C-alpha positions as CSV (number, residue, x, y, z in Angstrom):
1,X,-5.2,-7.1,-54.9
2,X,-2.5,-6.5,-52.2
3,X,-4.5,-3.7,-50.9
4,X,-7.4,-5.9,-50.3
5,X,-5.4,-8.5,-48.7
6,X,-3.5,-6.1,-46.6
7,X,-7.0,-4.3,-45.6
8,X,-8.5,-8.1,-44.7
9,X,-5.6,-8.7,-42.6
10,X,-6.2,-5.4,-40.8
11,X,-9.5,-5.9,-40.4
12,X,-9.0,-9.4,-38.9
13,X,-6.3,-8.5,-36.6
14,X,-9.1,-6.0,-35.3
15,X,-11.5,-7.8,-35.0
16,X,-10.0,-10.8,-33.0
17,X,-8.8,-8.4,-30.4
18,X,-4.9,-8.5,-31.2
19,X,-4.5,-4.7,-32.3
20,X,-6.1,-4.0,-28.1
21,X,-3.7,-2.3,-26.1
22,X,-2.0,-4.8,-23.7
23,X,-2.5,-4.3,-19.8
24,X,1.1,-4.6,-18.8
25,X,1.5,-6.0,-15.3
26,X,4.4,-6.1,-12.6
27,X,5.9,-9.5,-12.8
28,X,5.7,-11.7,-10.2
29,X,6.8,-15.4,-8.5
30,X,3.5,-16.0,-6.9
31,X,1.5,-18.6,-8.8
32,X,-2.6,-18.0,-6.8
33,X,-4.3,-15.1,-7.3
34,X,-4.6,-13.0,-3.6
35,X,-7.6,-11.7,-3.2
36,X,-7.2,-8.2,-1.5
37,X,-8.8,-5.2,0.1
38,X,-6.6,-2.2,0.5
39,X,-7.3,0.3,3.4
40,X,-5.7,3.6,3.2
41,X,-5.6,6.7,4.2
42,X,-4.3,8.1,0.6
43,X,-1.7,10.5,1.6
44,X,1.4,10.3,-1.1
45,X,2.9,6.9,-0.2
46,X,-1.0,5.2,-0.5
47,X,-0.9,6.9,-3.7
48,X,1.8,5.1,-5.4
49,X,0.7,2.0,-3.2
50,X,-2.3,2.2,-4.8
51,X,-0.7,2.3,-8.5
52,X,1.4,-0.8,-7.4
53,X,-1.4,-2.6,-6.5
54,X,-3.4,-1.7,-10.0
55,X,-0.4,-3.3,-11.9
56,X,0.4,-6.5,-9.4
57,X,-0.2,-9.6,-11.6
58,X,-1.6,-11.2,-8.5
59,X,-3.3,-9.0,-6.3
60,X,-7.0,-8.7,-7.1
61,X,-8.1,-5.7,-5.4
62,X,-11.6,-6.1,-4.4
63,X,-12.1,-2.8,-2.7
64,X,-10.4,-0.2,-1.3
65,X,-11.5,1.3,1.9
66,X,-10.7,4.5,3.4
67,X,-10.0,5.8,7.1
68,X,-8.4,8.7,9.0
69,X,-4.8,9.3,9.2
70,X,-2.3,11.7,8.0
71,X,-5.5,13.8,6.3
72,X,-9.0,13.8,7.8
73,X,-11.6,10.9,6.1
74,X,-13.2,13.6,3.7
75,X,-10.0,14.4,2.4
76,X,-8.2,10.9,2.1
77,X,-11.6,9.8,0.5
78,X,-11.4,12.8,-2.0
79,X,-7.8,11.7,-2.9
80,X,-8.6,8.0,-2.8
81,X,-11.2,8.3,-5.6
82,X,-8.8,10.8,-7.4
83,X,-6.3,8.4,-7.4
84,X,-7.9,5.5,-8.4
85,X,-9.8,7.2,-10.9
86,X,-6.6,8.3,-12.7
87,X,-4.8,5.1,-12.8
88,X,-7.9,3.0,-13.8
89,X,-8.4,0.7,-10.0
90,X,-12.1,-0.2,-10.7
91,X,-12.6,-1.0,-7.3
92,X,-15.4,-0.2,-4.6
93,X,-14.3,2.7,-2.8
94,X,-16.0,2.3,1.0
95,X,-15.3,5.5,3.5
96,X,-14.5,4.0,7.2
97,X,-13.7,5.7,10.5
98,X,-13.6,9.7,10.9
99,X,-11.4,9.0,14.3
100,X,-9.4,6.6,16.1
101,X,-11.1,3.7,18.5
102,X,-9.8,6.2,21.5
103,X,-8.9,10.0,21.3
104,X,-8.2,12.5,19.1
105,X,-7.0,12.1,15.6
106,X,-3.7,13.1,14.3
107,X,-2.8,14.1,10.9
108,X,0.6,14.7,8.9
109,X,0.6,17.7,6.9
110,X,4.3,18.3,7.4
111,X,5.2,15.2,5.7
112,X,2.4,14.6,3.1
113,X,1.1,18.4,3.0
114,X,-2.3,20.2,3.5
115,X,-4.0,17.9,1.0
116,X,-2.5,14.8,1.8
117,X,-0.9,14.7,-2.0
118,X,1.9,17.0,-1.6
119,X,1.5,19.3,-4.7
120,X,-0.4,16.2,-7.0
121,X,-3.1,17.9,-8.5
122,X,-5.7,15.1,-10.7
123,X,-8.9,15.7,-12.5
124,X,-12.2,15.3,-10.6
125,X,-13.0,11.6,-10.3
126,X,-15.8,10.5,-12.0
127,X,-16.2,7.3,-9.3
128,X,-18.5,7.7,-6.3
129,X,-18.2,6.3,-3.6
130,X,-19.8,2.5,-2.6
131,X,-22.7,2.7,-0.9
132,X,-21.2,0.1,1.7
133,X,-19.1,1.1,4.6
134,X,-15.5,0.3,5.2
135,X,-16.3,-2.7,7.9
136,X,-19.7,-3.9,5.6
137,X,-17.3,-4.1,2.3
138,X,-14.4,-6.0,4.4
139,X,-17.9,-8.1,5.9
140,X,-19.2,-8.8,2.1
141,X,-15.8,-9.7,0.4
142,X,-14.5,-11.7,3.1
143,X,-17.6,-14.2,2.7
144,X,-17.7,-14.0,-1.0
145,X,-13.7,-14.8,-0.6
146,X,-14.4,-17.7,1.4
147,X,-11.3,-17.7,3.6
148,X,-9.1,-16.5,1.1
149,X,-9.4,-12.5,1.8
150,X,-6.3,-10.3,2.6
151,X,-6.6,-7.1,4.1
152,X,-3.8,-4.7,3.1
153,X,-3.9,-2.2,5.9
154,X,-1.6,1.0,4.7
155,X,-3.2,3.7,7.2
156,X,-4.1,3.4,11.1
157,X,-5.9,0.2,11.7
158,X,-9.3,1.6,12.7
159,X,-11.5,0.5,10.2
160,X,-9.6,-3.3,10.7
161,X,-10.4,-3.3,14.2
162,X,-14.2,-1.8,13.6
163,X,-15.3,-4.4,11.2
164,X,-13.2,-7.3,13.9
165,X,-15.5,-5.7,16.7
166,X,-19.2,-5.6,14.3
167,X,-18.4,-9.0,13.1
168,X,-16.4,-11.4,15.8
169,X,-16.6,-14.3,13.0
170,X,-14.4,-12.4,10.5
171,X,-11.0,-13.2,12.2
172,X,-11.7,-17.0,11.0
173,X,-12.4,-15.4,7.5
174,X,-9.6,-13.7,6.6
175,X,-6.6,-15.0,5.6
176,X,-4.1,-12.5,6.8
177,X,-3.9,-8.3,7.6
178,X,-0.6,-7.1,6.5
179,X,0.1,-3.9,8.1
180,X,2.2,-0.7,7.6
181,X,2.6,0.2,11.4
182,X,5.2,-0.3,13.8
183,X,8.8,0.8,14.4
184,X,12.2,-1.2,15.0
185,X,13.1,-0.5,18.4
186,X,12.9,1.7,20.9
187,X,15.7,4.3,19.2
188,X,13.6,4.8,16.1
189,X,10.9,7.5,16.3
190,X,7.2,6.1,16.8
191,X,5.4,5.0,13.6
192,X,2.6,7.4,12.6
193,X,0.1,4.9,11.9
194,X,0.4,2.9,15.8
195,X,0.7,6.4,17.1
196,X,-2.9,7.7,15.7
197,X,-4.7,4.4,17.1
198,X,-2.5,2.7,19.0
199,X,-5.9,1.0,20.7
200,X,-7.1,-0.1,17.2
201,X,-3.4,-1.9,16.5
202,X,-3.5,-3.4,20.0
203,X,-6.8,-5.0,18.9
204,X,-6.3,-6.6,16.1
205,X,-2.9,-8.3,17.2
206,X,-5.4,-9.8,20.2
207,X,-7.9,-10.5,18.0
208,X,-5.9,-13.7,17.1
209,X,-6.1,-12.9,13.5
210,X,-3.3,-14.0,11.3
211,X,-0.8,-10.6,10.9
212,X,2.0,-9.5,9.2
213,X,3.5,-6.3,10.4
214,X,6.0,-4.6,8.2
215,X,8.4,-2.4,10.1
216,X,8.9,1.5,8.9
217,X,12.9,0.8,9.0
218,X,12.0,-1.6,6.0
219,X,12.0,1.7,3.3
220,X,15.3,3.1,4.9
221,X,17.3,0.6,3.4
222,X,16.1,0.7,-0.4
223,X,14.7,4.6,-0.8
224,X,17.5,6.2,1.9
225,X,20.0,5.2,-1.4
226,X,18.3,5.5,-4.3
227,X,18.2,9.0,-5.1
228,X,19.4,10.0,-8.3
229,X,20.9,12.8,-10.5
230,X,18.4,14.8,-12.9
231,X,19.4,15.6,-16.7
232,X,21.0,19.0,-15.5
233,X,23.2,17.3,-12.7
234,X,21.0,17.8,-9.8
235,X,20.4,15.8,-6.8
236,X,16.9,14.8,-6.3
237,X,14.2,12.0,-5.4
238,X,13.7,8.8,-7.5
239,X,10.2,9.9,-8.5
240,X,11.6,13.3,-9.8
241,X,14.2,11.4,-11.8
242,X,11.2,9.1,-13.3
243,X,9.2,11.9,-13.9
244,X,11.6,13.5,-16.0
245,X,12.7,9.8,-17.7
246,X,8.8,9.4,-18.7
247,X,7.7,12.9,-19.1
248,X,4.1,11.8,-20.8
249,X,3.4,8.8,-18.4
250,X,0.2,8.1,-16.6
251,X,2.2,8.2,-13.4
252,X,4.3,11.4,-14.0
253,X,1.5,13.5,-12.4
254,X,1.9,11.2,-9.3
255,X,5.9,11.7,-9.6
256,X,6.0,14.9,-9.6
257,X,3.5,16.0,-7.3
258,X,4.8,13.4,-4.9
259,X,8.4,13.9,-5.5
260,X,8.3,17.3,-4.2
261,X,6.9,16.4,-0.3
262,X,9.4,14.8,2.2
263,X,8.2,11.6,1.8
264,X,9.0,11.8,-1.9
265,X,11.6,9.2,-1.4
266,X,10.4,7.3,1.1
267,X,7.3,5.7,0.2
268,X,6.7,3.7,3.4
269,X,3.1,2.2,2.1
270,X,4.6,0.6,-1.1
271,X,6.6,-2.1,0.1
272,X,3.8,-4.1,1.5
273,X,2.3,-4.1,-1.4
274,X,5.5,-5.1,-3.4
275,X,5.8,-8.0,-0.6
276,X,2.9,-9.2,-1.3
277,X,3.7,-9.0,-4.9
278,X,7.0,-11.1,-5.0
279,X,6.6,-12.8,-1.2
280,X,10.4,-11.7,-1.0
281,X,10.4,-11.8,2.7
282,X,11.3,-15.3,3.6
283,X,14.4,-16.0,6.3
284,X,17.7,-17.2,5.5
285,X,17.7,-15.7,1.6
286,X,21.2,-16.4,0.3
287,X,22.5,-12.8,-1.2
288,X,25.7,-13.8,-2.5
289,X,26.3,-16.8,-0.2
290,X,25.6,-14.2,2.9
291,X,22.9,-15.2,4.7
292,X,20.1,-12.8,5.4
293,X,17.4,-12.5,7.9
294,X,14.1,-10.1,6.8
295,X,11.4,-11.1,9.1
296,X,10.7,-13.0,12.1
297,X,8.0,-15.5,12.4
298,X,5.1,-15.5,15.2
299,X,6.6,-12.6,17.6
300,X,4.6,-11.4,20.2
301,X,3.8,-7.7,19.8
302,X,2.7,-5.2,22.3
303,X,1.8,-1.2,21.5
304,X,1.9,1.2,24.2
305,X,-1.8,2.4,24.6
306,X,-1.0,4.9,27.3
307,X,-1.2,8.5,27.4
308,X,2.1,9.1,28.0
309,X,5.3,9.8,25.5
310,X,5.5,6.1,24.5
311,X,2.2,6.1,23.1
312,X,2.1,4.4,20.0
313,X,5.1,2.6,20.4
314,X,5.6,-1.2,19.5
315,X,7.6,-3.6,21.2
316,X,8.4,-7.0,19.4
317,X,9.4,-10.1,21.3
318,X,10.7,-12.4,19.3
319,X,10.6,-16.7,19.8
320,X,7.6,-16.6,21.6
321,X,5.3,-18.6,19.2
322,X,2.8,-15.2,19.2
323,X,0.4,-14.4,16.1
324,X,2.3,-12.2,14.3
325,X,4.8,-12.1,11.6
326,X,7.7,-9.2,11.7
327,X,8.8,-7.7,8.0
328,X,11.7,-5.1,9.2
329,X,14.4,-5.6,6.2
330,X,13.9,-5.3,2.4
331,X,16.5,-5.8,-0.4
332,X,14.1,-4.4,-3.1
333,X,15.4,-1.7,-5.1
334,X,13.1,1.2,-5.2
335,X,14.2,2.8,-8.3
336,X,14.0,-0.5,-10.2
337,X,10.4,-1.1,-8.9
338,X,9.0,2.3,-9.4
339,X,10.9,2.4,-13.0
340,X,9.5,-1.2,-13.7
341,X,5.8,0.6,-12.7
342,X,6.1,3.4,-15.2
343,X,6.8,1.0,-17.7
344,X,3.4,-0.2,-16.8
345,X,1.9,2.6,-17.2
346,X,3.2,3.7,-20.5
């Protein structure tokens, strides 16, 4: 009789779905779901950023658009499909610009490897590209989301600029563009995404669309001090440490392959996704009674579009009531965030 009852209970659990695997999500302080399109040139940092977006409790990924950048468009597209398929991100993937608005494209094989994904090797994806172009997918989702759509631009801003050019009314239909671009001052190297297509960045700025720029220096405080030690005492990157900690994790192939690249401990694109998930960058946050400024609201920003050595350099003017929010510091611990991400993919 007890055996019959046990079988009955198990069947009831399976029937009601209680035995299904729970899709664990990253914690958030937000309450409203944010519909987003993520625009990528999928190199090493974008791959991890897509994994974060997939597990965000608050981001609804309506689509992924692909732009030329650290690698050419064809390779970036192949990388994006493979990563989305591997992490289970079921969203349309649309190809966009093959070249910048002006001039020739530049790539970044030194930091991302020739393939863009370091030494990452993923299975052939089952997913296929959307029949829509990147611009048309952005336009379609902007209409469907009724003014709530946000675009997270993690590569050069060519796709965003083209969408605004082709659909001028789009600027009134997008809640915000969050862009990973720009550097923190003239003493810093010119940031890659701005340098790749400065005309596109300037066009987006001039369009008047609400824009948050996530400065590349935001990553230095977290990634630069979050390197760890492996089991045998080797000093290595955060991702290599986590690959050893979670040997059978879905993220482990990405951690291992990306961890070998120069950017394996400096994943710039991850931070805008984390910021959107928790919205940490409010001014005057109190950290143990020390007031810390993380961003400046409504700056004026220009991007150098000359052909000289400063091409792509961004200049921020604070306090002039411009259309740009500038995020230049993050208190987020990279190690803790990526450790939590790995747990979500167990």
